[in-house]
N, C-alpha and C positions, 0 to 999 in steps of 0.2 A: 504493500500500500504506500509506504513512504517513498519507495523507489519510483513508483508510478507517478506520484505527485511531484517528485523532484524532476522527473523527465518532462512532465506536462507544464510545470511552472504556472499554475493557475493564478489568476488575479483575484479569485474569490472561491471559497469552499463552502458548499452547502451540505449539511449533515442531517440525516433522518433523525428527527427528534422534535420536541415541542418548542415552537418559536418563543414562548414566554421565557425560555431559559437563555435567550441571546445575551441578556445582561449578566449572566453568570459564567459565560465562557472564559473571561479573563482570569477567573480564579483557578482554572486548570493549569495555569503557568506558575501558580504560587508554589514555592518549595515545600510548604506544609501539606499540600494536596498529594495524597498517596493513594492510588487505586489499590483495591477495588472501591469505587465510590458509585453513587447513583444519584440521578436527579429524582427528587420526590415532588410529585404534583399532588396537591390536596385541596379540598374545599374546607375552609375553616368551620369547625363545629360539626362536621359530618365525616367521621372516620371511615365510613364505608366508601366514600368518594375519594379514592387516592390511587395513585399508580407510581411505579418505580421504573426508571430507565437506567439500568446498570451499565457500568463500564469497567472492564478489567484493563490491565496494562497492555494486553495483547488485542484488545478490541480495535477493529479498524477505525471506528468512529473516534476513539480516544487518540489513536495515533494521528489521524487526520487533524483533529483539533490541536494537538501539540505541534504538529508540523506547521499549521497555519499561524499559530501564535508565535512560534519561533521565527518564521519568515516574515512576520509583519503583514500577513494577508488577512483580509476580513473573513470571518467565519460566522455562519448563521445556521440556524435550524430551520428545516423546511417541511416537517411533517404537519399533519393536522394539529391545530392548537389543542393543548391539554383541556382548555375550557370546553371544547366540543367533545373530545375523547372521553372525558370523565362523565359528561352528561349522557353520551351514547351508551357507555358501559352500564349506566344505571337504568337504561331502557327508556329514558325520557324521549318524548316525541312520538313513540309508538310507530304504527304504519311500517315504513320501510326498514325500521330498526328492529322490528319484532322478529324473533325466530331466526336470527342470523346463524348460518352454518360456518364452522371453521373451514378455512380453505385447506387444500392438500399441503403436505410438507414437501416442498420442492426438492430439498436435499435427499429426503427419504425416497422420493419417487425416482430420482436419478440414480441413487445407490442401488435400488431394487432393479432398475433396468440394466445396470452393469453387473448384476449377479451378486451384490453384497447384501448381507442381512443386517449390517451395522452401518448406518449413515455416517457416523463419525469416522469409522475406519475408511470408508470410501473417500471422505473429505481429506483425510490425511494423505492417502495415496495419490489422489488426483490434484489436490490443491497445495497442501502444506509441503509435500515432498517434491513438488515440481514447480519451483518458484519461477516467476517471469510474468511480464505483462500480457502474454498470450492467453493466460487463464481467464482474464476478464471477458474477452470477446467470446471465448468458448462457453463460459457459463451463461452469458447473455443469450447466446443462440439456443442453448439447451432449455433455458427457462422460457424463451419465446415459444418453443414447440410445446412445452407443458401448458402454457397459458392458452394456446390455441385449442388444446384438447379438453380444456376445462369446460364442462357443460354449463355450469351456472356460476358466474363470477361472484365473488364476495362483495356485497354492496359496500361494506365498510372499507375494503381495500380501494374500491372505485372512488370513494369520497376522499380518502387520504391521497390517492394519486392525483386527483383533480386539484387538491390544494398544493401538492408539490409542483405541478405544472404552473399553477398560478404564481408561486414564488419564483419559478424559473423565468416566467415572462417578465415579472417585475425586476428581476436581477438583470436581465438583458436590457430592459428599458433604462435601468440605472447606468448603463454604459459598460458593463463588464463583458469581456469577450471570451476569455479562457475560464470557463466555469467548470469546476470539479464537483460532482455530486457523489457523496458516499452514502449508500443505502443498501438495503437488502436486495439480493439478486432478483427476487421476485418482481420488484418494481422497475427494474431496468428497462424492459421492453416498453413500459407505459411512459417512460421519460425520454426515449430516444427521438421522439417526434412530438411536436406541439400542435394539436388540432385547434380548431377555432375555440376561442375563450368562452363563447356563449354556452357551449355544452357543459363545460366545467362550472360555469356560474350557476347553471340550473341545478347541478348536483349539490352545490354548496349553499344554495338558498334555503333558508328556514331551518338550519341545523339547530338542534337543542344546545343550550349553553349554560354553563355555571361559572361562578367566579373562582378561578383556580389560582393558586399561589405555588411557586416553584422554589426549591432550594437544593443545595447539595447535602447529602448525608453519607456517612460511612457505610460500606457494604462489606459482605464477606463472600469468599469463594463458595462456602457452603450454601449460600442463598442464590447463586447464579442459576441454579436449576429451577428456581421458583420465581423467575423474573415475570413481572407484569408490566403492561405498557410495552415499550420497545425493548427488545433484548431476547435473542434466542437462547433458551436455557441449554446449558451443556453439562454433561455428567462428569467431566474431568478437567475443571479449570486449573487445578494445580499442575497437571501434565502440560497443558498448553502454555501456561506461564513459564514452565521450565524450557520448553522448546523455543519460546520467544527470546528468553533471556540467556540461554546457555551460550557461552562464547565459542564452544566447539565440543566435539565428542559428547553429544547429548545423551547417548545411551550409557556410556561409561559414568558420566556424572550422575545420571538418574539412579543407577543401581548403587553407586556409592552413597547417595542420599538415603536410599532404602536401607542399606546396611547401618547407617548412622541412626536411623529411627529404631531399628531393632536393638542396637547397642544401648541406646538410651533406656530401653526397657530391660536391660540385663541379659539380652540374648547374645551369645557369643557368635560373631560373624567375622571371619578373617578376610584379609585382602585376597587370598587365593579363592575364597568363595565368590567374591565380587568378580574376579577375572573369569571364573568358570560360568557365572551367570551371564556375563557379557557375551561370551562365546556361544552359549546356548541361545540367547536372544538373536544374535546374528545368524545362527544356523536356522532357526525357525523362520526368520524373514526370508532367507534364501530359498528354503523349501517351499514357501508360500508365494514366491515370486514377487515379493514386496521390495521397493527400492531401499527401504530402511526399516529397521525394526520399529514397530509401533507400540502403542500402549498394551495391546493384547499380548505381544511377544515378551515385552519386559515383565509384564505381570506373571505370565506363565513361568518364565525363567526365575523370577524372584520366589514364586511359590515352591518351585522344585528344588532350588539350590539354597537360597538364603533362609527360607521358612521351613524347609524339609517337609513340604506337603501340608503344613498347618494352615487351615482356612482362617483360624483366628488371627495369626500373625499377618496373613495376607490382607485381611480386613483392616488391620492396624495401618499397614502401608497405604491402603486405599483411602482411609480417613485422613491420615497425616499428609500424604503426598499427592495422591491422585486428585482428591477434592481440595485438600488444603484447609488450614485453619486461620488464614490471614484475615485481618480486619483492617480496612482502609482508614484514612483520616482526612478530615477537611480542615482548611485553615480557619483561623479565628475570625477572619473577615467575612466568612460565610453568613448570609442572612439567617437569623434564628429568631424564634419567638422568645420573649423574655424568660419563660420557664426553662427552655433549653439552655440559654445563656447562663442562668443561675446554676443549673445542674453541672454544666461544664466547669464553672468556676469552683464549685464545691468538690468536683472530682480532682481538680488540680490541688486544691488546698488540703484535702484529706488524703491525697496520694492513693486514689482509687482509679486506676487506669482501666478504661473499657477494653476488654479483650474478647476475641471470638471463642477461644478455648476456655473451658470451665476452670476456675481457679478458686481454691478454698481460702477463706480468711477466718482466722481464729481471733475473736475480739475479746480483749480484757476490758470490761466496762469500768474498771477503776482508773483507766488511762483516758484523759480527756479526748485524745484523737480517736481512740477506738469507740468511745461513747458517742462522739459526733458521727462516726461512720454508722453505728447502729441506728441512731435517730434518722439519718438520711435514708437508709435502706427500708426502714419501717414506714417512713413517710411515702416513699415511692410505691411500696406495696399497697398502701391505702389508696393511692391514685391509680392502681391497676398497672403499674409499670414494673414488671417482674424481672428486674435486673438481677436481684439476689434471691436465692432460695434458702430458707433455714435448713440446716442439715440435722437429721435425726431428731427433729422436734425439740431441740435443746432450747430454743428461744421461748418455748411455752412456759418454762420455769423462769419467770422474770426476777425471782429472788436470788438467783445465782449471779456471779459476776462474769460469766463467760457466755459467748454466743459464737456459733460457727455458721458461716454463710458460704454458699457456692455462688460465685458471680459469673455470669455469661452474658455478654452484650450481643443482642440480635438487632439487625437493621430496623425491624418493625417497631422497636422501642422508641425510635425517633418519631414515628407517627403517633405512638401512644402519648409521647410528651406533648406533641402539638395538640392532640385531642384534649389532654388534661389541662392545657393552658387556659381553658375556659374558667377554671376554678381560681386562678391567681397567677401572678407574674413571678413568684418565687416558690420553691418547693414547699417551704413551711406554710406559706399563705394558702397555696392551693390545697395542701393536705388538710389544713384547718377548715377551710370552707367545704371541702368534700365530706369531712366527718360531720359537720353541722348539717349538710344536706342529707346525708344518710339518716341522721338522727331524726330529722323532720319528716323523712319519708318522701322528700320532694321528687327524687328520681333514682331509679336503679339501685335501691338499697341492697337488695339481695346479692346482686352480682358484684357490687363494689365492696361490700364488707367482707365477702368471702366466707360468711357464716352459712351454716346449713339449715338455719331455721326458716320457717315460712312466714310470709308477711301476714300481718294481722289486719284488723278492720281498716277500711279507708286507705289501703295501700301502705299503712304504717309498717315499719320493720318489726319483726318478731322480737320478743323480749330477749331471747338468747342472742340474737344478732346485736342488740343494743349493749348487752353486758360484754360481749366479745369486743365491741367497738370501744368500750371504756378501756379495756385492757390494751387494745391497739393504740389508743391515744396516749396511754402512759408509755408504751414502748417507743412511740414516735416523738415523745416529749411535746405533745400538742396541748399545753395547758389552757390556751385560749378556747379550745373546742370543748374541753371537759364540762363546763357548766351547762351548755346546751345538751350534750349527750347525757349527762347525769340527770338533768330534768326530764329528758325523754324516758330514761329508765324508770324513774320514779312514777311518772304518769302512766307508762305502759304497765308497770307492775300493779298499780292500783286498779287498772281495768281488767287485767288478765285473771280469770277465775280458774284457769287450768293449772292444777298443781304440777303436772308434768312439765309445763312450760317454765314454771318458777324453778323447779328442780334443775332443769337443763341450763337455766340462765345463771344460777347462783355461783357455781365454781369459778367462772371467769371473774365475776365481780369480787368474790372473796380474795382471789389471787391479787387482783388490782389493789384492793384495800390493804392487804397484808404487806405487799412489796412495793407499793407506790412510792414510799419514802426512800427506797433505794435509789430512785431516779429523781429525787428532789420534789416529789409531789405530795401534797397534804392528803392523807388517806381518810381523814375524819368523815368527810361527806359520803365517801364510798361505804364506810362501815355502817353509817346510819341506814342507808338503803338496804345493805346486806342483812342487817338485823331485822328490818321490817319484813323482808322477804322470808327470812328464816321463821319468823313468827307465823306467817301465813302458811308456810309449808307444813309446819307442825300441826296447825289447826286442820288443814285439809288432807293430810296424809291418810288417816284412817279410811275416809270415804274413797280415796283413790286406790286403796289396796283391795277394795271389794270387787268380786266377780272378774278376776283376771284370767284370761286364757293363757296358754303356755308361752306364746310369743310376747304378750303383754307383761307376763310375770318376769320374763328374762330382762325386758327393757326396764321394768321398774327396779329390778335388782341392780342394774348398772347405774340407774339414777340415784338410788339409795347409797351405793358405794361412793359416787362422786360427791354427794352432799355430805356424807359422813367424813370424807377426807377434807372437804372444805370447812366443816365446823371445827376441825382441829387447827385451822389457821386463824379462826376468828379470835380477836383479842377479848371479845365479850364472853366470859365464862358462863354467864347465865344462859346464853343461847345454846351453848354446847350441852349444858345440863338439860335444858328443855328438850333438845333433840333426843338425848339418850332416854329421857323419861317417855317420850313418844314411842320410841322403839320398844321399850319394855312393856308398854301397854298393848302394843300391837302383837307382841310375840305369841300369846296363846291362841290367837284366832287367824293366823296367817296360813296360806297354802304351804306345802312342804318346802319348796325351793326358797321362799322368802323366810320361812321359819328357821331353816338352817342358816341362812345368811345373817339374820338378826341375832341368832344365838352367837355366831362367831363375832359379830361386831361388838355385842355387849360383853363377851368374854374378853376381847382385846382391850376394851375400854375399862375393864375392872368392875363392871356392873354385875357380872356373873362370876362365881368362883369356878375353879377347874372341876370341883366335885359336882357343882350344879350342871355344868356343861356336860360332864360325863353321864350324869343321870338322864339328861334330856336325850343325849345320843343313844344311850342304852334303850330308852323307850321308843325312840323314832326308828331305830334299826332292829327292833325285836322281830322275832319270827312272826308275830301276829300282824305286823305292818305290811301292807301291800308292797311288793318289790319296787314298783315304779315310784311310789311315794317315798320310800326309804332312799332310793337312788337320788331323787330330787333333793331331799333334805341333805344328804351327804354332799351333793354337788354344791349346794348353797353354802354349807358349813366350811368346806375345804377349798373352795375356789380362790385362786389368787396366790396362795403360798402353801407349800407342803411342810414348812418348818414346824408347824404345830404337831404333826404326826411324828416328826423326827425327834422332838424333845419331850413329848408326852407319851410315855409307854402305855398308859391306861387307855387313852383315846385310840392309839394305834391298835391295841388288842381288841377293842370293841369293834373297830372297822373290819379287822381281820376275821373276827368271829362271825360278823354279819355276812361277809362274803363267802366264808367257808360253809355257811348254813344254807346258801341259796341252792335251789334246784337248777338243773341244767337249763331248763327253759327260762326260769327267772333270771339267771345270770346273763343269758343271751339278750333278754329284754332290757336289762339295765346297762349293758356293755357300752352303748353309745354315750350315755351320761358319764360313765366312769372314764372313758377315753377323753372326753372333753375336760374333765376335772384334772386327771393326772397328766394329760398332755400339756396343760398350762403351767405345770411345775417346771422349775429349772432342772437341767440334767443332773447336777449334783444332789438336788433334793430327791429326785426320783431314785437315784442310786442309793442314797442313805436310807430311804424308806424301804427299798427292796432288801437291803442288807439286814435291817432290823426285823422286817417281816419274815425273813427266812428262819429266824429263831423262834417264831411263834408256832403253836400247835393247832391253830384253828378253833380253839375252844373259847376264845375271847379272853384268855389269860396268857400272860407271858410265861414261858417255861422257866423253871427254877434255875436251870443251868445258865440260861441267857441272862436272867436277873443277876445271878452271882457274878457272871463274867462282866456285866455292865458295872456292877459295884466295884469290882476289883480294878477296873480300868480308870476309875476316878481318882485323880490326884488333888486332894482337897487344898493343899498348900498353894499349888499353882492356880487352882480355880479361884482362891481368895484374892490372889494378886490381880487376876483379870477382873473380878467383881469390883475391887477398889478402883481400878483404872476407869471402868465404865461409869462408876458413881461420880468420879471426879469430872469426867467429860460432861455428865449431865448436870454438874453444878450442885450436887447434894452436899449438905453440911457434913463436917467431919464426923460427927456422931452417927449420922445416918450411914456414912461410908463404912464405919467400923461394924455397925449392926448388920449391914448387908453382907459384909465379908464373913461374919460369923454365922 
């Protein structure tokens, strides 16, 4: 392309692309502009009306642009304006724009005619490996034949080509004589002659139109396959980048890069392996009659020699090299909405560089810079800009001082930023306004908040959504949004009569109240609302427990567990006692699963002694109890942790005796529940239970030998040291420590 332009020495260059971007062309010469980049066309406030025109360093359009800028030649875009293209893409105007068919893939058709099953391989053999200006005329002739055979031309292409000819006429009228047009080969026959302007004017009359804005945004090679607007998606941009930029010996250099990728992953690859892979690639090309080894040959040789037949390692090379993980960059002078500019400034200040490949950040929230990073990432998440993803759910515990995030920048995030700019000109202002909007139920509450609750009356967000939003505001340090969100929580809680909704909403609010002060937020107002909700839950729980089917009972068990954990974080001891009193009143009249669960919770809280729990277990697992009911009680009692059976021989013996006394049919009936229960235990817990159960005789009593062995293994002096250490950690007084140790 550059050689052809240098030979022609045009006095103007026209490039297929949206004319609204003419004012952005000069930025392509900026040293800070590094492809891959894309022109982004969008309609403000309507994220669905957007298109990208991507450019890689090897794109003919990019090289033509750079050539013209370097030679001081005017360069313009000549395609149909984005204002029309975006409107047509949305189906505005109806009529001739309805039901458009996609035209044939010309490269695919030519490759098929030549006997190739891969269009890219045909393009390499015919175009990339046979350089010279003759290829342009040959392609134009072949495309002309294809167009003549096309039964029904694409009306959208016809309109685009009409506009290209209109620009050509104007360019000629402006006095230019040597005009170079860089466009897709399909359009060449339509531009080689200029028919009467009247026909083109009729095609262009009455086109639908929107107000489009264009700017440059960074792009990635991984997204070149998903190009919208202009840009033929390719499967191997990293490979073409290598062919374009390699100074010589492209096959040798490519396989050396592949070896380096494998070495970075700890895979031993020697220089001899690379040499052998090069020889194999050349031999494959010769056998297939190709002028030079292509991607298929180097991939096969890398798989056979460097990867030793491993598809997993071959896929690694495919991801790292064939596609590539490069992220482009645009200069600071690029037009941006204020929200984009603010984010870019914060990225530089906080040293968070956007990258196409995933990168983990372990944040220590005691450090000001890491805390500011955390605030930024949570604010962006609230705006729907998913640059960072919390790893392993660790950010849910906002009482800790550590967070781990995985950051991956994707080009569509720039569009998300533009869309989010409606909420404010800075990240903190936009996130604050977005939180207020969600709280008021003004728009899109469910999608924006990321909660799983359903909306309530009049489009208002569900209570669970609102309490989750409180927590997210704390994580994002949005103190200005908290009053509105908290008022919405209070109002919604007062109107919500469903205890299940209150129970689902309480944990997030309690976590926020308990740990809000870690991030400098006053938790007093949060605690007041949490205590009010706790009171209503205790009052309504008995009625909510009535007439539960199996699925509802399991859901209720999970809610009870969550609320029980939350009450342990409340600073108000009276609410905790009220909750335990409620569970104690419910215990005698619960279905088996819930009865077992409440027994366990009350035992752990010290409201039931071990003897009382054993008595209940003995009664619920007796031979007179139906097998299914006994299994449900056992599942509820044991779910979550098997340590109780590890440390309490009496309870383990009762469970063992119950199981040993089951008939074959009864055992088969309760097996699914048992598998659910014991499958949830940690492997060391299951192993310890199995070892202890092997000493039991199935009568419900521990064997004498086992008991004696257990007693002999206890070193009371060493145990006392451990007890004193635990008591010190818990902050018990010295007298209590001595009593515990004795």
